[in-house]
C-alpha positions, 0 to 999 in steps of 0.5 A: 512409627514411632511406636513401632520403633520404641516395641522393637526396642523394648523387645530387643532390651527384654530378650538381650536380659534374657538370653543372658540368664537361661541362653537362648541359642549358646549356653544351652543346658541338658536336655534343651533343644539344639543345632551344633555342640557349639551352643551346649555347656556341656559341648555335647548336642546329642540326637539318639537316632536319624529322626530325633531332636537333637539335644545338649547332654554330657560328655562320655566318662570313662569306660563309656561309648564316644564319637571322635570329635565330629565337623558336623557337631551332632552325636550319637554318641558324645565326646569324653570328658576333657583328660581322656581319648576316645579309642576309636575306629578313624577309618572315612566309612566310619566317619562318613556313616557315624559308626565310628564308636569307641570307649573313652579311655584315661591315656595315663592309666593305658599307657603303664 
């Protein structure tokens, strides 16, 4: 019993120290598998199709395709970088079918 407890504590200590270096669940780098955007350093968990595995990816830059922020946390098109807005279809149907893509725009430039 004592040996099991010591091994368990040792395993937890190793896992804890490893998680700070790279991130096992959070602070994932681009290209690492994810389940939710909150896990990624970039805050975008991206999949290319309904059957693909989701991986962390960069947020969309100006003039790239984007998705509005979603409750699902996994995107076919990443949301825009900070300071940009995603000019997209905001209909309920587009939201349900995940086809409400748009383009990242700088609101400062579009208002001029």
